[in-house]
N, CA, C, O and CB atoms as a CASP TS submission, in Angstrom:
PFRMAT TS
TARGET T0000
AUTHOR 0000-0000-0000
METHOD Language model
MODEL 1
PARENT N/A
ATOM      1  N   MET     1      88.932 100.582 105.319  1.00  0.00           N
ATOM      2  CA  MET     1      90.200 101.253 105.136  1.00  0.00           C
ATOM      3  C   MET     1      91.285 100.199 104.924  1.00  0.00           C
ATOM      4  O   MET     1      91.393  99.249 105.700  1.00  0.00           O
ATOM      5  CB  MET     1      90.529 102.163 106.352  1.00  0.00           C
ATOM      6  N   ASP     2      92.067 100.361 103.901  1.00  0.00           N
ATOM      7  CA  ASP     2      93.177  99.465 103.621  1.00  0.00           C
ATOM      8  C   ASP     2      94.242  99.643 104.687  1.00  0.00           C
ATOM      9  O   ASP     2      94.379 100.732 105.245  1.00  0.00           O
ATOM     10  CB  ASP     2      93.759  99.722 102.214  1.00  0.00           C
ATOM     11  N   TRP     3      94.988  98.608 104.975  1.00  0.00           N
ATOM     12  CA  TRP     3      95.952  98.674 106.075  1.00  0.00           C
ATOM     13  C   TRP     3      97.058  99.686 105.848  1.00  0.00           C
ATOM     14  O   TRP     3      97.703 100.096 106.813  1.00  0.00           O
ATOM     15  CB  TRP     3      96.558  97.328 106.297  1.00  0.00           C
ATOM     16  N   GLN     4      97.306 100.107 104.613  1.00  0.00           N
ATOM     17  CA  GLN     4      98.332 101.120 104.367  1.00  0.00           C
ATOM     18  C   GLN     4      97.746 102.528 104.336  1.00  0.00           C
ATOM     19  O   GLN     4      98.493 103.504 104.264  1.00  0.00           O
ATOM     20  CB  GLN     4      99.047 100.832 103.056  1.00  0.00           C
ATOM     21  N   ASP     5      96.440 102.646 104.389  1.00  0.00           N
ATOM     22  CA  ASP     5      95.795 103.946 104.303  1.00  0.00           C
ATOM     23  C   ASP     5      95.994 104.804 105.542  1.00  0.00           C
ATOM     24  O   ASP     5      95.671 105.991 105.517  1.00  0.00           O
ATOM     25  CB  ASP     5      94.339 103.764 104.059  1.00  0.00           C
ATOM     26  N   HIS     6      96.516 104.239 106.625  1.00  0.00           N
ATOM     27  CA  HIS     6      96.710 105.032 107.833  1.00  0.00           C
ATOM     28  C   HIS     6      97.863 106.015 107.697  1.00  0.00           C
ATOM     29  O   HIS     6      98.053 106.865 108.568  1.00  0.00           O
ATOM     30  CB  HIS     6      96.952 104.123 109.013  1.00  0.00           C
ATOM     31  N   LEU     7      98.642 105.914 106.610  1.00  0.00           N
ATOM     32  CA  LEU     7      99.781 106.797 106.418  1.00  0.00           C
ATOM     33  C   LEU     7      99.385 108.056 105.669  1.00  0.00           C
ATOM     34  O   LEU     7      98.727 107.993 104.630  1.00  0.00           O
ATOM     35  CB  LEU     7     100.887 106.076 105.675  1.00  0.00           C
ATOM     36  N   ALA     8      99.785 109.180 106.193  1.00  0.00           N
ATOM     37  CA  ALA     8      99.543 110.454 105.520  1.00  0.00           C
ATOM     38  C   ALA     8     100.632 110.673 104.477  1.00  0.00           C
ATOM     39  O   ALA     8     101.677 110.024 104.520  1.00  0.00           O
ATOM     40  CB  ALA     8      99.506 111.632 106.541  1.00  0.00           C
ATOM     41  N   GLU     9     100.389 111.580 103.547  1.00  0.00           N
ATOM     42  CA  GLU     9     101.366 111.858 102.497  1.00  0.00           C
ATOM     43  C   GLU     9     102.716 112.272 103.064  1.00  0.00           C
ATOM     44  O   GLU     9     103.752 111.929 102.494  1.00  0.00           O
ATOM     45  CB  GLU     9     100.846 112.941 101.575  1.00  0.00           C
ATOM     46  N   ASP    10     102.727 113.006 104.182  1.00  0.00           N
ATOM     47  CA  ASP    10     103.996 113.451 104.747  1.00  0.00           C
ATOM     48  C   ASP    10     104.763 112.334 105.439  1.00  0.00           C
ATOM     49  O   ASP    10     105.904 112.529 105.857  1.00  0.00           O
ATOM     50  CB  ASP    10     103.755 114.567 105.720  1.00  0.00           C
ATOM     51  N   GLU    11     104.142 111.163 105.562  1.00  0.00           N
ATOM     52  CA  GLU    11     104.824 110.019 106.151  1.00  0.00           C
ATOM     53  C   GLU    11     105.408 109.095 105.092  1.00  0.00           C
ATOM     54  O   GLU    11     105.947 108.037 105.416  1.00  0.00           O
ATOM     55  CB  GLU    11     103.873 109.247 107.036  1.00  0.00           C
ATOM     56  N   LEU    12     105.302 109.488 103.837  1.00  0.00           N
ATOM     57  CA  LEU    12     105.833 108.681 102.752  1.00  0.00           C
ATOM     58  C   LEU    12     107.222 109.173 102.391  1.00  0.00           C
ATOM     59  O   LEU    12     107.474 110.377 102.347  1.00  0.00           O
ATOM     60  CB  LEU    12     104.904 108.724 101.526  1.00  0.00           C
ATOM     61  N   VAL    13     108.123 108.233 102.133  1.00  0.00           N
ATOM     62  CA  VAL    13     109.476 108.552 101.685  1.00  0.00           C
ATOM     63  C   VAL    13     109.632 107.936 100.308  1.00  0.00           C
ATOM     64  O   VAL    13     109.536 106.719 100.150  1.00  0.00           O
ATOM     65  CB  VAL    13     110.576 108.021 102.689  1.00  0.00           C
ATOM     66  N   ASP    14     109.872 108.776  99.315  1.00  0.00           N
ATOM     67  CA  ASP    14     109.949 108.314  97.930  1.00  0.00           C
ATOM     68  C   ASP    14     108.697 107.537  97.530  1.00  0.00           C
ATOM     69  O   ASP    14     108.774 106.547  96.802  1.00  0.00           O
ATOM     70  CB  ASP    14     111.189 107.443  97.732  1.00  0.00           C
ATOM     71  N   GLY    15     107.545 107.997  98.015  1.00  0.00           N
ATOM     72  CA  GLY    15     106.287 107.356  97.668  1.00  0.00           C
ATOM     73  C   GLY    15     105.996 106.083  98.437  1.00  0.00           C
ATOM     74  O   GLY    15     104.981 105.429  98.199  1.00  0.00           O
ATOM     75  N   ARG    16     106.887 105.724  99.367  1.00  0.00           N
ATOM     76  CA  ARG    16     106.706 104.506 100.160  1.00  0.00           C
ATOM     77  C   ARG    16     106.544 104.874 101.625  1.00  0.00           C
ATOM     78  O   ARG    16     107.066 105.898 102.066  1.00  0.00           O
ATOM     79  CB  ARG    16     107.900 103.535  99.972  1.00  0.00           C
ATOM     80  N   PRO    17     105.834 104.061 102.377  1.00  0.00           N
ATOM     81  CA  PRO    17     105.632 104.373 103.791  1.00  0.00           C
ATOM     82  C   PRO    17     106.937 104.259 104.581  1.00  0.00           C
ATOM     83  O   PRO    17     107.805 103.446 104.263  1.00  0.00           O
ATOM     84  CB  PRO    17     104.574 103.444 104.390  1.00  0.00           C
ATOM     85  N   GLU    18     107.051 105.084 105.607  1.00  0.00           N
ATOM     86  CA  GLU    18     108.186 104.987 106.520  1.00  0.00           C
ATOM     87  C   GLU    18     107.663 104.447 107.843  1.00  0.00           C
ATOM     88  O   GLU    18     106.773 105.038 108.455  1.00  0.00           O
ATOM     89  CB  GLU    18     108.900 106.379 106.710  1.00  0.00           C
ATOM     90  N   PHE    19     108.211 103.335 108.277  1.00  0.00           N
ATOM     91  CA  PHE    19     107.752 102.682 109.497  1.00  0.00           C
ATOM     92  C   PHE    19     108.801 102.797 110.589  1.00  0.00           C
ATOM     93  O   PHE    19     109.977 103.040 110.316  1.00  0.00           O
ATOM     94  CB  PHE    19     107.422 101.212 109.231  1.00  0.00           C
ATOM     95  N   THR    20     108.364 102.619 111.826  1.00  0.00           N
ATOM     96  CA  THR    20     109.264 102.671 112.972  1.00  0.00           C
ATOM     97  C   THR    20     109.166 101.371 113.765  1.00  0.00           C
ATOM     98  O   THR    20     108.252 100.569 113.571  1.00  0.00           O
ATOM     99  CB  THR    20     108.936 103.885 113.873  1.00  0.00           C
ATOM    100  N   ARG    21     110.123 101.188 114.653  1.00  0.00           N
ATOM    101  CA  ARG    21     110.075 100.024 115.555  1.00  0.00           C
ATOM    102  C   ARG    21     108.815 100.078 116.416  1.00  0.00           C
ATOM    103  O   ARG    21     108.261  99.044 116.790  1.00  0.00           O
ATOM    104  CB  ARG    21     111.342  99.972 116.459  1.00  0.00           C
ATOM    105  N   ARG    22     108.377 101.279 116.722  1.00  0.00           N
ATOM    106  CA  ARG    22     107.156 101.427 117.501  1.00  0.00           C
ATOM    107  C   ARG    22     105.949 100.868 116.745  1.00  0.00           C
ATOM    108  O   ARG    22     105.082 100.232 117.344  1.00  0.00           O
ATOM    109  CB  ARG    22     106.925 102.901 117.851  1.00  0.00           C
ATOM    110  N   ASP    23     105.890 101.102 115.430  1.00  0.00           N
ATOM    111  CA  ASP    23     104.807 100.543 114.615  1.00  0.00           C
ATOM    112  C   ASP    23     104.829  99.015 114.672  1.00  0.00           C
ATOM    113  O   ASP    23     103.787  98.369 114.786  1.00  0.00           O
ATOM    114  CB  ASP    23     104.924 101.026 113.150  1.00  0.00           C
ATOM    115  N   LEU    24     106.030  98.455 114.592  1.00  0.00           N
ATOM    116  CA  LEU    24     106.163  96.998 114.647  1.00  0.00           C
ATOM    117  C   LEU    24     105.706  96.462 116.003  1.00  0.00           C
ATOM    118  O   LEU    24     104.997  95.458 116.076  1.00  0.00           O
ATOM    119  CB  LEU    24     107.619  96.580 114.375  1.00  0.00           C
ATOM    120  N   LYS    25     106.115  97.137 117.068  1.00  0.00           N
ATOM    121  CA  LYS    25     105.719  96.715 118.411  1.00  0.00           C
ATOM    122  C   LYS    25     104.203  96.811 118.578  1.00  0.00           C
ATOM    123  O   LYS    25     103.580  95.928 119.167  1.00  0.00           O
ATOM    124  CB  LYS    25     106.430  97.573 119.479  1.00  0.00           C
ATOM    125  N   THR    26     103.619  97.882 118.060  1.00  0.00           N
ATOM    126  CA  THR    26     102.175  98.081 118.160  1.00  0.00           C
ATOM    127  C   THR    26     101.411  96.970 117.452  1.00  0.00           C
ATOM    128  O   THR    26     100.446  96.428 117.991  1.00  0.00           O
ATOM    129  CB  THR    26     101.786  99.434 117.575  1.00  0.00           C
ATOM    130  N   ILE    27     101.844  96.638 116.251  1.00  0.00           N
ATOM    131  CA  ILE    27     101.126  95.608 115.491  1.00  0.00           C
ATOM    132  C   ILE    27     101.349  94.223 116.102  1.00  0.00           C
ATOM    133  O   ILE    27     100.452  93.381 116.063  1.00  0.00           O
ATOM    134  CB  ILE    27     101.578  95.614 114.015  1.00  0.00           C
ATOM    135  N   ASN    28     102.525  93.981 116.661  1.00  0.00           N
ATOM    136  CA  ASN    28     102.769  92.701 117.338  1.00  0.00           C
ATOM    137  C   ASN    28     101.864  92.537 118.555  1.00  0.00           C
ATOM    138  O   ASN    28     101.370  91.441 118.819  1.00  0.00           O
ATOM    139  CB  ASN    28     104.242  92.592 117.763  1.00  0.00           C
ATOM    140  N   HIS    29     101.642  93.629 119.301  1.00  0.00           N
ATOM    141  CA  HIS    29     100.723  93.574 120.446  1.00  0.00           C
ATOM    142  C   HIS    29      99.300  93.285 119.987  1.00  0.00           C
ATOM    143  O   HIS    29      98.580  92.525 120.635  1.00  0.00           O
ATOM    144  CB  HIS    29     100.763  94.895 121.234  1.00  0.00           C
ATOM    145  N   ALA    30      98.893  93.882 118.880  1.00  0.00           N
ATOM    146  CA  ALA    30      97.543  93.640 118.362  1.00  0.00           C
ATOM    147  C   ALA    30      97.368  92.186 117.944  1.00  0.00           C
ATOM    148  O   ALA    30      96.338  91.570 118.219  1.00  0.00           O
ATOM    149  CB  ALA    30      97.251  94.566 117.175  1.00  0.00           C
ATOM    150  N   ILE    31      98.382  91.644 117.277  1.00  0.00           N
ATOM    151  CA  ILE    31      98.312  90.242 116.847  1.00  0.00           C
ATOM    152  C   ILE    31      98.231  89.327 118.065  1.00  0.00           C
ATOM    153  O   ILE    31      97.423  88.399 118.097  1.00  0.00           O
ATOM    154  CB  ILE    31      99.542  89.870 115.973  1.00  0.00           C
ATOM    155  N   ALA    32      99.068  89.588 119.067  1.00  0.00           N
ATOM    156  CA  ALA    32      99.073  88.753 120.278  1.00  0.00           C
ATOM    157  C   ALA    32      97.753  88.842 121.038  1.00  0.00           C
ATOM    158  O   ALA    32      97.297  87.862 121.627  1.00  0.00           O
ATOM    159  CB  ALA    32     100.222  89.164 121.197  1.00  0.00           C
ATOM    160  N   ALA    33      97.149  90.018 121.019  1.00  0.00           N
ATOM    161  CA  ALA    33      95.889  90.220 121.734  1.00  0.00           C
ATOM    162  C   ALA    33      94.677  89.750 120.936  1.00  0.00           C
ATOM    163  O   ALA    33      93.581  89.622 121.481  1.00  0.00           O
ATOM    164  CB  ALA    33      95.726  91.679 122.084  1.00  0.00           C
ATOM    165  N   GLY    34      94.878  89.492 119.644  1.00  0.00           N
ATOM    166  CA  GLY    34      93.770  89.041 118.806  1.00  0.00           C
ATOM    167  C   GLY    34      92.793  90.146 118.441  1.00  0.00           C
ATOM    168  O   GLY    34      91.619  89.883 118.180  1.00  0.00           O
ATOM    169  N   VAL    35      93.277  91.384 118.423  1.00  0.00           N
ATOM    170  CA  VAL    35      92.408  92.502 118.052  1.00  0.00           C
ATOM    171  C   VAL    35      92.709  92.943 116.621  1.00  0.00           C
ATOM    172  O   VAL    35      93.819  92.754 116.123  1.00  0.00           O
ATOM    173  CB  VAL    35      92.587  93.689 119.034  1.00  0.00           C
ATOM    174  N   LEU    36      91.722  93.524 115.978  1.00  0.00           N
ATOM    175  CA  LEU    36      91.879  93.960 114.595  1.00  0.00           C
ATOM    176  C   LEU    36      92.011  95.475 114.461  1.00  0.00           C
ATOM    177  O   LEU    36      92.251  95.982 113.366  1.00  0.00           O
ATOM    178  CB  LEU    36      90.710  93.482 113.777  1.00  0.00           C
ATOM    179  N   GLU    37      91.857  96.191 115.555  1.00  0.00           N
ATOM    180  CA  GLU    37      91.953  97.640 115.516  1.00  0.00           C
ATOM    181  C   GLU    37      93.268  98.086 116.150  1.00  0.00           C
ATOM    182  O   GLU    37      93.583  97.710 117.279  1.00  0.00           O
ATOM    183  CB  GLU    37      90.752  98.288 116.237  1.00  0.00           C
ATOM    184  N   VAL    38      94.032  98.892 115.411  1.00  0.00           N
ATOM    185  CA  VAL    38      95.353  99.321 115.859  1.00  0.00           C
ATOM    186  C   VAL    38      95.435 100.834 115.794  1.00  0.00           C
ATOM    187  O   VAL    38      95.001 101.446 114.818  1.00  0.00           O
ATOM    188  CB  VAL    38      96.470  98.676 115.004  1.00  0.00           C
ATOM    189  N   ARG    39      95.994 101.436 116.837  1.00  0.00           N
ATOM    190  CA  ARG    39      96.162 102.890 116.869  1.00  0.00           C
ATOM    191  C   ARG    39      97.616 103.240 116.591  1.00  0.00           C
ATOM    192  O   ARG    39      98.517 102.830 117.324  1.00  0.00           O
ATOM    193  CB  ARG    39      95.713 103.472 118.237  1.00  0.00           C
ATOM    194  N   TYR    40      97.837 104.010 115.512  1.00  0.00           N
ATOM    195  CA  TYR    40      99.152 104.523 115.141  1.00  0.00           C
ATOM    196  C   TYR    40      99.135 106.019 115.396  1.00  0.00           C
ATOM    197  O   TYR    40      98.414 106.742 114.709  1.00  0.00           O
ATOM    198  CB  TYR    40      99.508 104.197 113.640  1.00  0.00           C
ATOM    199  N   SER    41      99.882 106.494 116.332  1.00  0.00           N
ATOM    200  CA  SER    41      99.930 107.906 116.743  1.00  0.00           C
ATOM    201  C   SER    41      98.530 108.521 116.756  1.00  0.00           C
ATOM    202  O   SER    41      97.795 108.310 117.721  1.00  0.00           O
ATOM    203  CB  SER    41     100.851 108.712 115.801  1.00  0.00           C
ATOM    204  N   ASP    42      98.136 109.264 115.737  1.00  0.00           N
ATOM    205  CA  ASP    42      96.838 109.930 115.764  1.00  0.00           C
ATOM    206  C   ASP    42      95.778 109.259 114.894  1.00  0.00           C
ATOM    207  O   ASP    42      94.711 109.830 114.671  1.00  0.00           O
ATOM    208  CB  ASP    42      97.001 111.347 115.332  1.00  0.00           C
ATOM    209  N   ARG    43      96.060 108.059 114.403  1.00  0.00           N
ATOM    210  CA  ARG    43      95.113 107.361 113.529  1.00  0.00           C
ATOM    211  C   ARG    43      94.792 105.972 114.086  1.00  0.00           C
ATOM    212  O   ARG    43      95.624 105.331 114.728  1.00  0.00           O
ATOM    213  CB  ARG    43      95.683 107.245 112.097  1.00  0.00           C
ATOM    214  N   THR    44      93.583 105.537 113.826  1.00  0.00           N
ATOM    215  CA  THR    44      93.179 104.179 114.192  1.00  0.00           C
ATOM    216  C   THR    44      92.839 103.434 112.909  1.00  0.00           C
ATOM    217  O   THR    44      92.098 103.931 112.062  1.00  0.00           O
ATOM    218  CB  THR    44      91.960 104.185 115.187  1.00  0.00           C
ATOM    219  N   VAL    45      93.391 102.240 112.783  1.00  0.00           N
ATOM    220  CA  VAL    45      93.151 101.413 111.597  1.00  0.00           C
ATOM    221  C   VAL    45      92.462 100.134 112.039  1.00  0.00           C
ATOM    222  O   VAL    45      92.899  99.468 112.978  1.00  0.00           O
ATOM    223  CB  VAL    45      94.486 101.096 110.838  1.00  0.00           C
ATOM    224  N   ARG    46      91.384  99.802 111.354  1.00  0.00           N
ATOM    225  CA  ARG    46      90.704  98.528 111.603  1.00  0.00           C
ATOM    226  C   ARG    46      91.034  97.601 110.445  1.00  0.00           C
ATOM    227  O   ARG    46      90.647  97.852 109.303  1.00  0.00           O
ATOM    228  CB  ARG    46      89.145  98.716 111.759  1.00  0.00           C
ATOM    229  N   TYR    47      91.748  96.537 110.747  1.00  0.00           N
ATOM    230  CA  TYR    47      92.120  95.552 109.739  1.00  0.00           C
ATOM    231  C   TYR    47      90.953  94.596 109.534  1.00  0.00           C
ATOM    232  O   TYR    47      90.166  94.354 110.449  1.00  0.00           O
ATOM    233  CB  TYR    47      93.406  94.780 110.154  1.00  0.00           C
ATOM    234  N   ASN    48      90.852  94.057 108.330  1.00  0.00           N
ATOM    235  CA  ASN    48      89.748  93.155 108.011  1.00  0.00           C
ATOM    236  C   ASN    48      89.924  91.770 108.606  1.00  0.00           C
ATOM    237  O   ASN    48      88.947  91.072 108.879  1.00  0.00           O
ATOM    238  CB  ASN    48      89.597  93.041 106.524  1.00  0.00           C
ATOM    239  N   SER    49      91.175  91.375 108.804  1.00  0.00           N
ATOM    240  CA  SER    49      91.430  90.023 109.296  1.00  0.00           C
ATOM    241  C   SER    49      92.820  89.940 109.920  1.00  0.00           C
ATOM    242  O   SER    49      93.644  90.843 109.771  1.00  0.00           O
ATOM    243  CB  SER    49      91.292  88.993 108.155  1.00  0.00           C
ATOM    244  N   THR    50      93.051  88.859 110.605  1.00  0.00           N
ATOM    245  CA  THR    50      94.383  88.610 111.150  1.00  0.00           C
ATOM    246  C   THR    50      95.388  88.471 110.018  1.00  0.00           C
ATOM    247  O   THR    50      96.551  88.847 110.169  1.00  0.00           O
ATOM    248  CB  THR    50      94.389  87.345 112.033  1.00  0.00           C
ATOM    249  N   SER    51      94.956  87.942 108.900  1.00  0.00           N
ATOM    250  CA  SER    51      95.828  87.826 107.729  1.00  0.00           C
ATOM    251  C   SER    51      96.334  89.205 107.293  1.00  0.00           C
ATOM    252  O   SER    51      97.505  89.352 106.945  1.00  0.00           O
ATOM    253  CB  SER    51      95.080  87.136 106.565  1.00  0.00           C
ATOM    254  N   ASP    52      95.465  90.206 107.309  1.00  0.00           N
ATOM    255  CA  ASP    52      95.882  91.564 106.966  1.00  0.00           C
ATOM    256  C   ASP    52      96.884  92.114 107.982  1.00  0.00           C
ATOM    257  O   ASP    52      97.833  92.806 107.614  1.00  0.00           O
ATOM    258  CB  ASP    52      94.664  92.485 106.880  1.00  0.00           C
ATOM    259  N   LEU    53      96.668  91.806 109.249  1.00  0.00           N
ATOM    260  CA  LEU    53      97.625  92.217 110.282  1.00  0.00           C
ATOM    261  C   LEU    53      98.996  91.587 110.032  1.00  0.00           C
ATOM    262  O   LEU    53     100.026  92.250 110.156  1.00  0.00           O
ATOM    263  CB  LEU    53      97.109  91.825 111.684  1.00  0.00           C
ATOM    264  N   LEU    54      98.993  90.312 109.682  1.00  0.00           N
ATOM    265  CA  LEU    54     100.260  89.617 109.427  1.00  0.00           C
ATOM    266  C   LEU    54     100.966  90.185 108.195  1.00  0.00           C
ATOM    267  O   LEU    54     102.192  90.298 108.177  1.00  0.00           O
ATOM    268  CB  LEU    54     100.014  88.112 109.243  1.00  0.00           C
ATOM    269  N   LYS    55     100.195  90.539 107.170  1.00  0.00           N
ATOM    270  CA  LYS    55     100.784  91.157 105.977  1.00  0.00           C
ATOM    271  C   LYS    55     101.395  92.514 106.322  1.00  0.00           C
ATOM    272  O   LYS    55     102.491  92.844 105.868  1.00  0.00           O
ATOM    273  CB  LYS    55      99.720  91.319 104.869  1.00  0.00           C
ATOM    274  N   ALA    56     100.682  93.289 107.125  1.00  0.00           N
ATOM    275  CA  ALA    56     101.191  94.595 107.537  1.00  0.00           C
ATOM    276  C   ALA    56     102.467  94.433 108.360  1.00  0.00           C
ATOM    277  O   ALA    56     103.430  95.176 108.173  1.00  0.00           O
ATOM    278  CB  ALA    56     100.125  95.362 108.345  1.00  0.00           C
ATOM    279  N   ARG    57     102.471  93.457 109.273  1.00  0.00           N
ATOM    280  CA  ARG    57     103.671  93.220 110.080  1.00  0.00           C
ATOM    281  C   ARG    57     104.848  92.840 109.196  1.00  0.00           C
ATOM    282  O   ARG    57     105.962  93.311 109.424  1.00  0.00           O
ATOM    283  CB  ARG    57     103.416  92.120 111.119  1.00  0.00           C
ATOM    284  N   GLN    58     104.628  92.002 108.198  1.00  0.00           N
ATOM    285  CA  GLN    58     105.711  91.592 107.297  1.00  0.00           C
ATOM    286  C   GLN    58     106.241  92.788 106.510  1.00  0.00           C
ATOM    287  O   GLN    58     107.448  92.921 106.311  1.00  0.00           O
ATOM    288  CB  GLN    58     105.225  90.494 106.330  1.00  0.00           C
ATOM    289  N   THR    59     105.341  93.648 106.067  1.00  0.00           N
ATOM    290  CA  THR    59     105.745  94.853 105.333  1.00  0.00           C
ATOM    291  C   THR    59     106.600  95.762 106.217  1.00  0.00           C
ATOM    292  O   THR    59     107.629  96.277 105.778  1.00  0.00           O
ATOM    293  CB  THR    59     104.502  95.619 104.826  1.00  0.00           C
ATOM    294  N   ILE    60     106.169  95.954 107.455  1.00  0.00           N
ATOM    295  CA  ILE    60     106.920  96.799 108.389  1.00  0.00           C
ATOM    296  C   ILE    60     108.283  96.181 108.682  1.00  0.00           C
ATOM    297  O   ILE    60     109.297  96.879 108.670  1.00  0.00           O
ATOM    298  CB  ILE    60     106.129  96.999 109.701  1.00  0.00           C
ATOM    299  N   GLN    61     108.309  94.875 108.945  1.00  0.00           N
ATOM    300  CA  GLN    61     109.572  94.196 109.256  1.00  0.00           C
ATOM    301  C   GLN    61     110.541  94.272 108.083  1.00  0.00           C
ATOM    302  O   GLN    61     111.730  94.522 108.275  1.00  0.00           O
ATOM    303  CB  GLN    61     109.315  92.731 109.629  1.00  0.00           C
ATOM    304  N   THR    62     110.043  94.059 106.877  1.00  0.00           N
ATOM    305  CA  THR    62     110.883  94.130 105.679  1.00  0.00           C
ATOM    306  C   THR    62     111.455  95.534 105.512  1.00  0.00           C
ATOM    307  O   THR    62     112.632  95.696 105.188  1.00  0.00           O
ATOM    308  CB  THR    62     110.078  93.728 104.425  1.00  0.00           C
ATOM    309  N   TYR    63     110.625  96.542 105.731  1.00  0.00           N
ATOM    310  CA  TYR    63     111.088  97.923 105.632  1.00  0.00           C
ATOM    311  C   TYR    63     112.185  98.200 106.655  1.00  0.00           C
ATOM    312  O   TYR    63     113.224  98.765 106.314  1.00  0.00           O
ATOM    313  CB  TYR    63     109.920  98.896 105.831  1.00  0.00           C
ATOM    314  N   LEU    64     111.960  97.807 107.901  1.00  0.00           N
ATOM    315  CA  LEU    64     112.949  98.060 108.949  1.00  0.00           C
ATOM    316  C   LEU    64     114.248  97.309 108.689  1.00  0.00           C
ATOM    317  O   LEU    64     115.333  97.841 108.924  1.00  0.00           O
ATOM    318  CB  LEU    64     112.389  97.666 110.310  1.00  0.00           C
ATOM    319  N   ASP    65     114.141  96.082 108.206  1.00  0.00           N
ATOM    320  CA  ASP    65     115.341  95.310 107.866  1.00  0.00           C
ATOM    321  C   ASP    65     116.134  95.994 106.758  1.00  0.00           C
ATOM    322  O   ASP    65     117.365  96.023 106.793  1.00  0.00           O
ATOM    323  CB  ASP    65     114.960  93.883 107.437  1.00  0.00           C
ATOM    324  N   SER    66     115.433  96.539 105.784  1.00  0.00           N
ATOM    325  CA  SER    66     116.122  97.203 104.671  1.00  0.00           C
ATOM    326  C   SER    66     116.813  98.484 105.142  1.00  0.00           C
ATOM    327  O   SER    66     117.863  98.854 104.617  1.00  0.00           O
ATOM    328  CB  SER    66     115.127  97.525 103.537  1.00  0.00           C
ATOM    329  N   GLN    67     116.227  99.152 106.121  1.00  0.00           N
ATOM    330  CA  GLN    67     116.832 100.367 106.660  1.00  0.00           C
ATOM    331  C   GLN    67     118.076 100.068 107.494  1.00  0.00           C
ATOM    332  O   GLN    67     118.986 100.892 107.583  1.00  0.00           O
ATOM    333  CB  GLN    67     115.820 101.122 107.502  1.00  0.00           C
ATOM    334  N   ASN    68     118.106  98.891 108.097  1.00  0.00           N
ATOM    335  CA  ASN    68     119.234  98.491 108.932  1.00  0.00           C
ATOM    336  C   ASN    68     120.306  97.750 108.144  1.00  0.00           C
ATOM    337  O   ASN    68     121.360  97.412 108.683  1.00  0.00           O
ATOM    338  CB  ASN    68     118.752  97.625 110.069  1.00  0.00           C
ATOM    339  N   GLY    69     120.037  97.501 106.876  1.00  0.00           N
ATOM    340  CA  GLY    69     121.003  96.764 106.070  1.00  0.00           C
ATOM    341  C   GLY    69     121.020  95.272 106.358  1.00  0.00           C
ATOM    342  O   GLY    69     121.974  94.575 106.016  1.00  0.00           O
ATOM    343  N   THR    70     119.971  94.796 106.980  1.00  0.00           N
ATOM    344  CA  THR    70     119.865  93.364 107.250  1.00  0.00           C
ATOM    345  C   THR    70     118.759  92.786 106.394  1.00  0.00           C
ATOM    346  O   THR    70     117.780  93.463 106.077  1.00  0.00           O
ATOM    347  CB  THR    70     119.596  93.091 108.754  1.00  0.00           C
ATOM    348  N   ALA    71     118.918  91.575 106.036  1.00  0.00           N
ATOM    349  CA  ALA    71     117.890  90.897 105.248  1.00  0.00           C
ATOM    350  C   ALA    71     117.561  89.580 105.924  1.00  0.00           C
ATOM    351  O   ALA    71     118.445  88.860 106.387  1.00  0.00           O
ATOM    352  CB  ALA    71     118.355  90.668 103.776  1.00  0.00           C
ATOM    353  N   ARG    72     116.314  89.291 105.969  1.00  0.00           N
ATOM    354  CA  ARG    72     115.895  88.018 106.542  1.00  0.00           C
ATOM    355  C   ARG    72     116.051  86.940 105.487  1.00  0.00           C
ATOM    356  O   ARG    72     115.693  87.136 104.326  1.00  0.00           O
ATOM    357  CB  ARG    72     114.429  88.084 107.059  1.00  0.00           C
ATOM    358  N   ILE    73     116.580  85.817 105.892  1.00  0.00           N
ATOM    359  CA  ILE    73     116.758  84.701 104.976  1.00  0.00           C
ATOM    360  C   ILE    73     115.569  83.765 105.147  1.00  0.00           C
ATOM    361  O   ILE    73     115.273  83.289 106.243  1.00  0.00           O
ATOM    362  CB  ILE    73     118.112  83.956 105.232  1.00  0.00           C
ATOM    363  N   ARG    74     114.912  83.524 104.047  1.00  0.00           N
ATOM    364  CA  ARG    74     113.793  82.575 104.066  1.00  0.00           C
ATOM    365  C   ARG    74     114.290  81.263 103.534  1.00  0.00           C
ATOM    366  O   ARG    74     114.996  81.211 102.527  1.00  0.00           O
ATOM    367  CB  ARG    74     112.581  83.087 103.233  1.00  0.00           C
ATOM    368  N   GLN    75     113.926  80.215 104.205  1.00  0.00           N
ATOM    369  CA  GLN    75     114.382  78.899 103.799  1.00  0.00           C
ATOM    370  C   GLN    75     113.175  77.967 103.776  1.00  0.00           C
ATOM    371  O   GLN    75     112.391  77.898 104.722  1.00  0.00           O
ATOM    372  CB  GLN    75     115.497  78.365 104.754  1.00  0.00           C
ATOM    373  N   ALA    76     113.062  77.271 102.686  1.00  0.00           N
ATOM    374  CA  ALA    76     111.979  76.305 102.543  1.00  0.00           C
ATOM    375  C   ALA    76     112.569  74.916 102.449  1.00  0.00           C
ATOM    376  O   ALA    76     113.451  74.661 101.629  1.00  0.00           O
ATOM    377  CB  ALA    76     111.107  76.616 101.302  1.00  0.00           C
ATOM    378  N   LEU    77     112.092  74.038 103.273  1.00  0.00           N
ATOM    379  CA  LEU    77     112.546  72.657 103.248  1.00  0.00           C
ATOM    380  C   LEU    77     111.484  71.809 102.586  1.00  0.00           C
ATOM    381  O   LEU    77     110.326  71.814 103.004  1.00  0.00           O
ATOM    382  CB  LEU    77     112.859  72.140 104.670  1.00  0.00           C
ATOM    383  N   LEU    78     111.869  71.093 101.569  1.00  0.00           N
ATOM    384  CA  LEU    78     110.942  70.246 100.853  1.00  0.00           C
ATOM    385  C   LEU    78     111.326  68.782 101.079  1.00  0.00           C
ATOM    386  O   LEU    78     112.478  68.391 100.890  1.00  0.00           O
ATOM    387  CB  LEU    78     110.930  70.595  99.345  1.00  0.00           C
ATOM    388  N   TYR    79     110.372  68.012 101.473  1.00  0.00           N
ATOM    389  CA  TYR    79     110.602  66.598 101.713  1.00  0.00           C
ATOM    390  C   TYR    79     109.841  65.786 100.679  1.00  0.00           C
ATOM    391  O   TYR    79     108.705  66.106 100.328  1.00  0.00           O
ATOM    392  CB  TYR    79     110.179  66.201 103.144  1.00  0.00           C
ATOM    393  N   SER    80     110.478  64.741 100.203  1.00  0.00           N
ATOM    394  CA  SER    80     109.769  63.905  99.239  1.00  0.00           C
ATOM    395  C   SER    80     109.770  62.462  99.677  1.00  0.00           C
ATOM    396  O   SER    80     109.216  61.607  98.987  1.00  0.00           O
ATOM    397  CB  SER    80     110.390  64.030  97.857  1.00  0.00           C
TER
END
C-alpha cells in the first residue's frame, strides 16, 4: 500500500489529502519508535521504509504549513 493510499475519497480536498496535526504527531511517534506501521483513525498503513515515513511526514508538514500561512525556509550552505 502506498503511503497516501490510507486516505479515503471523502478525506480529499480538491483532489488532495487533508492532514491534521494529529497525523503529524502520529507519524513522528512512528519515526521515533522505528516502526513502519502507522494507524490513522480507522486505517493502518505499513510503510516500506523509514524513507517513506520521512516523505509522508514532509508532505503532512508542508500541507499544515500551507494551511497556516507559514512556509518553511530551506537553506543550503555550500562550502568550497
